[in-house]
C-alpha positions as CSV (number, residue, x, y, z in Angstrom):
1,M,19.8,34.5,26.5
2,A,17.9,33.8,29.6
3,P,17.6,30.1,30.4
4,Q,14.2,28.5,29.8
5,R,12.1,28.0,32.9
6,P,11.1,24.4,33.7
7,M,8.4,22.9,31.6
8,P,5.1,22.0,33.4
9,T,5.1,18.5,34.7
10,L,2.7,15.9,33.2
11,D,1.2,13.0,35.1
12,A,-0.2,10.7,32.4
13,A,-1.9,8.4,34.8
14,K,-3.7,11.4,36.4
15,L,-4.7,12.5,32.9
16,R,-6.2,9.1,32.2
17,E,-8.1,9.1,35.6
18,N,-9.5,12.6,35.0
19,A,-10.6,11.6,31.5
20,L,-12.6,8.6,32.7
21,T,-14.0,10.5,35.6
22,S,-15.3,13.3,33.3
23,I,-16.9,10.7,30.9
24,R,-18.6,9.0,33.8
25,L,-19.9,12.3,35.2
26,G,-21.1,13.3,31.7
27,V,-23.1,10.1,31.3
28,E,-24.6,10.5,34.8
29,D,-25.6,14.1,34.1
30,F,-27.1,12.9,30.8
31,E,-29.2,10.2,32.6
32,R,-30.4,12.7,35.2
33,C,-31.5,15.3,32.7
34,R,-33.5,12.7,30.7
35,H,-35.4,11.6,33.8
36,P,-39.0,12.8,33.9
37,D,-38.2,14.7,37.2
38,G,-34.7,15.6,36.1
39,D,-33.2,19.0,35.6
40,P,-32.8,20.0,31.9
41,A,-29.9,22.3,32.9
42,R,-27.8,19.1,33.4
43,A,-27.7,18.8,29.6
44,L,-25.0,21.5,29.6
45,S,-23.1,19.8,32.4
46,A,-23.4,16.5,30.5
47,I,-22.0,17.8,27.3
48,R,-19.2,19.8,29.0
49,N,-18.1,16.7,31.0
50,L,-18.3,14.4,28.0
51,F,-16.4,16.8,25.7
52,A,-13.7,17.4,28.4
53,G,-13.4,13.7,29.1
54,V,-12.9,12.8,25.4
55,L,-10.2,15.5,25.0
56,L,-8.4,14.4,28.1
57,L,-8.5,10.8,26.8
58,F,-7.0,12.0,23.5
59,K,-4.3,13.9,25.3
60,Y,-3.5,10.8,27.4
61,K,-3.0,8.8,24.2
62,I,-0.7,11.5,22.8
63,A,1.3,11.5,26.0
64,T,1.8,7.7,25.8
65,C,3.2,7.9,22.3
66,V,6.6,8.8,23.7
67,E,8.6,7.3,26.6
68,D,10.3,10.4,28.0
69,P,7.9,12.4,30.3
70,T,9.5,15.6,29.2
71,D,8.7,14.8,25.6
72,A,5.1,13.9,26.6
73,A,4.7,17.3,28.3
74,A,6.1,19.0,25.2
75,L,3.4,17.3,23.1
76,I,0.5,18.3,25.5
77,F,1.3,21.8,26.7
78,N,1.1,24.8,24.5
79,P,4.7,25.8,23.4
80,P,6.3,29.2,23.8
81,E,6.1,31.7,20.9
82,V,8.9,31.4,18.4
83,L,10.3,34.8,17.3
84,P,13.1,35.9,14.9
85,H,16.4,37.1,16.3
86,S,19.5,38.4,14.6
87,D,22.3,35.8,14.3
88,G,24.9,38.6,14.2
89,D,26.0,37.7,10.6
90,G,23.1,39.4,8.8
91,G,20.8,36.4,9.1
92,I,18.1,35.3,11.6
93,D,17.6,32.6,14.1
94,W,14.1,31.5,15.2
95,V,14.2,31.2,18.9
96,P,11.5,30.2,21.4
97,V,10.7,33.1,23.7
98,G,9.3,32.4,27.2
99,K,8.3,29.0,28.5
100,F,5.8,26.3,27.8
101,K,2.4,27.6,28.9
102,T,0.4,26.0,31.6
103,T,-2.5,25.6,29.2
104,T,-2.8,22.4,27.1
105,I,-3.4,22.0,23.4
106,D,-6.8,22.6,21.8
107,V,-8.9,20.4,19.5
108,G,-7.2,21.6,16.3
109,T,-3.7,20.8,17.7
110,I,-4.8,17.4,19.1
111,Q,-6.0,16.6,15.6
112,K,-2.5,17.5,14.2
113,R,-0.8,15.4,16.8
114,F,-3.0,12.5,15.9
115,E,-2.2,12.9,12.2
116,A,1.5,13.0,13.1
117,F,1.3,9.8,15.1
118,E,-1.1,8.2,12.6
119,I,-3.9,7.9,15.2
120,D,-7.4,7.6,13.6
121,V,-10.6,8.9,15.1
122,D,-13.9,10.2,13.7
123,W,-13.3,13.9,13.8
124,A,-16.7,14.7,12.4
125,V,-18.4,13.4,15.5
126,I,-15.9,15.3,17.8
127,E,-16.5,18.5,15.9
128,K,-20.3,18.1,16.2
129,L,-19.8,17.4,20.0
130,Q,-17.8,20.6,20.3
131,A,-20.4,22.6,18.3
132,C,-23.2,21.2,20.6
133,R,-21.2,22.3,23.7
134,N,-20.8,25.7,22.2
135,H,-24.5,26.0,21.4
136,L,-25.5,24.9,24.8
137,E,-23.4,27.7,26.3
138,H,-25.8,30.2,24.8
139,L,-29.1,28.4,24.5
140,H,-31.5,27.1,27.1
141,P,-30.7,23.4,27.6
142,A,-34.3,22.3,27.5
143,H,-34.4,23.2,23.8
144,T,-31.4,21.1,23.0
145,L,-31.9,18.0,25.2
146,G,-32.7,15.8,22.2
147,E,-29.5,17.0,20.4
148,V,-27.5,16.0,23.4
149,A,-29.1,12.6,23.3
150,D,-28.2,12.2,19.7
151,F,-24.6,13.1,20.4
152,V,-24.3,10.6,23.2
153,A,-25.5,8.0,20.8
154,E,-23.0,9.1,18.2
155,L,-20.2,9.3,20.7
156,F,-20.6,5.7,21.8
157,P,-18.9,4.0,18.8
158,V,-16.1,6.6,18.7
159,L,-15.2,5.9,22.4
160,R,-15.6,2.2,21.9
161,D,-13.3,2.0,18.9
162,F,-10.8,4.4,20.4
163,I,-10.5,2.7,23.8
164,Q,-10.3,-0.7,22.3
165,T,-7.8,0.3,19.6
166,E,-5.5,2.8,21.2
167,P,-5.2,2.2,24.9
168,G,-6.1,-1.4,24.1
169,E,-8.5,-1.8,27.0
170,S,-12.1,-2.9,27.6
171,P,-14.5,0.1,27.7
172,A,-16.8,-1.8,30.0
173,A,-13.9,-2.4,32.5
174,I,-12.7,1.1,32.7
175,L,-16.1,3.0,32.5
176,G,-18.3,0.6,34.4
177,D,-21.9,1.5,34.8
178,A,-21.5,4.6,32.6
179,W,-20.6,2.3,29.7
180,Q,-23.7,0.2,30.2
181,L,-25.9,3.3,30.1
182,M,-24.2,4.5,26.9
183,L,-24.7,1.0,25.4
184,L,-28.4,1.0,26.2
185,H,-28.9,4.5,24.9
186,H,-27.0,3.8,21.7
187,Q,-29.0,0.7,21.0
188,F,-32.2,2.6,21.7
189,F,-31.1,5.3,19.3
190,V,-30.2,2.8,16.6
191,D,-33.4,0.9,16.9
192,M,-35.5,4.1,16.8
193,T,-33.6,5.5,13.9
194,N,-34.3,2.3,11.9
195,Q,-37.9,2.4,12.9
196,C,-38.2,6.0,11.8
197,E,-36.6,5.3,8.4
198,E,-38.9,2.3,7.8
199,A,-41.9,4.5,8.5
200,W,-40.7,7.3,6.2
201,A,-40.4,4.8,3.4
202,Q,-44.2,4.6,3.5
203,A,-44.7,8.4,3.5
204,S,-43.7,9.1,-0.2
205,V,-41.3,11.9,0.5
206,P,-40.2,13.5,-2.8
207,E,-37.0,11.7,-3.8
208,R,-34.9,14.8,-4.2
209,M,-36.1,16.2,-0.9
210,E,-35.1,13.1,1.0
211,P,-31.6,14.5,2.0
212,W,-33.2,17.5,3.6
213,R,-35.8,15.4,5.4
214,K,-32.9,13.6,7.0
215,E,-31.4,17.0,8.1
216,C,-34.6,17.9,10.0
217,K,-34.5,18.3,13.8
218,C,-37.2,18.7,16.3
219,P,-37.9,22.4,16.9
220,A,-38.6,21.7,20.6
221,C,-35.6,19.5,21.6
222,A,-33.3,19.4,18.5
223,S,-33.5,15.6,18.3
224,T,-33.1,13.9,14.9
225,L,-35.4,11.1,15.9
226,L,-38.4,12.3,13.9
227,A,-41.1,9.8,12.7
228,P,-44.1,10.4,10.4
229,A,-47.3,11.0,12.4
230,P,-49.2,7.7,12.6
231,E,-52.5,9.4,11.9
232,N,-51.2,10.6,8.5
233,L,-49.9,7.2,7.6
234,D,-53.2,5.6,8.7
235,A,-55.1,8.1,6.5
236,G,-53.0,7.2,3.5
237,D,-51.5,10.7,3.3
238,T,-48.2,11.3,1.5
239,V,-45.6,14.0,2.1
240,E,-45.5,14.7,-1.6
241,Q,-49.2,15.3,-2.1
242,N,-50.4,16.3,1.4
243,D,-47.7,18.5,2.7
244,K,-50.2,21.0,4.1
245,R,-51.3,18.4,6.7
246,F,-48.6,15.8,6.9
247,K,-46.9,16.0,10.4
248,T,-43.9,14.5,12.1
249,T,-43.7,13.5,15.7
250,C,-40.5,13.6,17.8
251,V,-39.7,10.2,19.3
252,A,-37.5,12.0,22.0
253,C,-40.0,14.5,23.3
254,G,-43.4,13.9,21.6
255,Y,-43.5,17.3,19.8
256,T,-45.6,17.3,16.6
257,V,-45.2,19.7,13.7
258,L,-45.6,19.8,9.9
259,I,-42.7,18.2,8.2
260,A,-42.6,20.2,4.9
261,P,-41.6,23.5,6.5
262,L,-38.8,21.8,8.4
263,M,-37.5,20.2,5.1
264,I,-37.7,23.5,3.2
265,D,-36.0,25.3,6.1
266,A,-33.2,22.8,6.0
267,L,-32.9,23.3,2.3
268,E,-32.7,27.1,2.7
269,K,-30.1,26.8,5.4
270,T,-27.9,24.7,3.1
271,Y,-28.2,27.3,0.3
272,S,-28.1,30.4,2.6
273,Y,-26.5,33.5,1.2
274,D,-25.7,37.1,2.3
275,P,-26.5,39.7,-0.3
276,R,-24.2,42.1,1.5
277,D,-21.3,39.9,0.3
278,G,-22.5,39.9,-3.2
279,G,-24.3,36.5,-2.8
280,E,-27.4,35.6,-4.8
281,P,-30.2,33.2,-4.0
282,S,-29.9,29.6,-5.1
283,V,-33.5,28.6,-4.2
284,E,-36.8,30.2,-5.1
285,R,-40.5,29.5,-5.3
286,C,-41.4,27.0,-8.0
287,N,-43.9,28.4,-10.5
288,Q,-45.4,24.9,-11.0
289,C,-46.0,23.7,-7.5
290,G,-45.7,26.9,-5.5
291,R,-43.1,25.5,-3.0
292,G,-39.8,27.2,-2.2
293,T,-37.9,24.2,-3.6
294,F,-36.7,25.4,-7.1
295,L,-32.9,25.1,-7.4
296,I,-31.9,28.0,-9.7
297,H,-28.5,26.5,-10.7
298,E,-30.1,23.2,-11.6
299,Q,-33.1,24.8,-13.2
300,S,-35.5,22.3,-11.6
301,C,-37.7,21.8,-8.6
302,L,-36.7,19.4,-5.9
303,W,-40.3,18.8,-4.9
304,C,-42.3,18.4,-8.1
305,A,-39.4,17.8,-10.6
306,A,-40.6,20.7,-12.8
307,E,-37.9,21.8,-15.3
308,L,-37.6,24.8,-17.6
309,E,-38.8,24.5,-21.1
310,Y,-36.4,27.2,-22.3
311,T,-32.9,27.2,-20.7
312,E,-31.0,29.6,-23.0
313,C,-31.9,32.7,-25.0
314,E,-32.1,31.9,-28.7
315,M,-30.5,35.2,-29.5
316,C,-27.6,35.6,-27.0
317,E,-27.5,32.2,-25.2
318,E,-28.0,33.9,-21.8
319,S,-29.3,31.5,-19.2
320,L,-33.0,31.8,-18.7
321,G,-35.0,31.6,-15.4
322,Q,-38.5,30.9,-14.5
323,E,-39.5,34.5,-15.0
324,D,-38.4,34.2,-18.7
325,Q,-40.5,31.2,-19.6
326,D,-43.3,33.3,-21.2
327,N,-40.9,34.9,-23.6
328,D,-40.8,32.0,-26.0
329,G,-37.1,31.3,-25.6
330,L,-35.8,34.8,-25.4
331,C,-34.2,36.7,-22.5
332,S,-36.1,39.8,-21.1
333,Y,-33.9,42.1,-23.2
334,H,-34.4,40.4,-26.5
335,A,-38.1,39.8,-25.7
336,H,-38.6,43.5,-25.1
337,S,-36.6,44.4,-28.2
338,F,-38.7,42.0,-30.3
339,E,-41.9,43.3,-28.9
340,K,-40.8,46.9,-29.6
341,F,-39.9,45.9,-33.2
342,M,-43.2,44.3,-33.8
343,H,-45.0,47.3,-32.3
344,D,-43.1,49.9,-34.3
345,G,-43.2,47.8,-37.4
């Protein structure tokens, strides 16, 4: 068997330096794209640098979990493919073929390495950061600037906890001005989020629609910092009763839009289906209030709380829907049969 070629070398100190540099650059790009005269295209650069920096920092941590530089490289670089070979006695040996690749491990493999070394991190935030990076590759950055701002705010505690716990260093010391900018933005985001929630508490959002109100994003910039429009609150309007005129204003960009369609759209996305795969709708228009918020499987409306009077056919126990409510407790088949019997009789 041909000897394995040398494994790529790994400079852990360089890995750490590149990680911190990428994070600093990402924060700088973020600040520049938020400036009134800034270039929105820097949003893509910001999220690319932040995502790359975080992954490099994670790889640095993995590399420092072992003492031997060769072992560190084996943990970071993608391994060769392992293929079966005959052992000459009717069995097989699984043998690495080729060499360690010059490419390094991806997010999924980093997560597996972390699990193996019992390193904790909020992967939900990292996955959202990755999704944001992927979306920005295809969408115009100006439409997702608010989303980037939200992720920078969410990333702050993840970086803070990871740097303090794993490398055991001070984030302020190793990130400098970039850390102070992240701190200020995070505090702004938290303060604005709290203010928005306090304001929505006065807007009488239907209780069962509240989860989807929290899922809403600004159509212009994708920020989650949405507040009830002051003019609606001042007029005594409520979302529950005045959804045709109750608006929300984006704290990040100032865009104003009706809140109800955003909430219903978030609901529909949650229960989306593809009829080509045999899927069936889970949400439909409510016969009582006319809104597209009736959950079929729960047999009730999330907006007006209307419920079905008849839930099962008295004859065959088949589940009944809104369209069957005028049949006096019968499914369409037995209602038709009964009507035919009465007519013929």
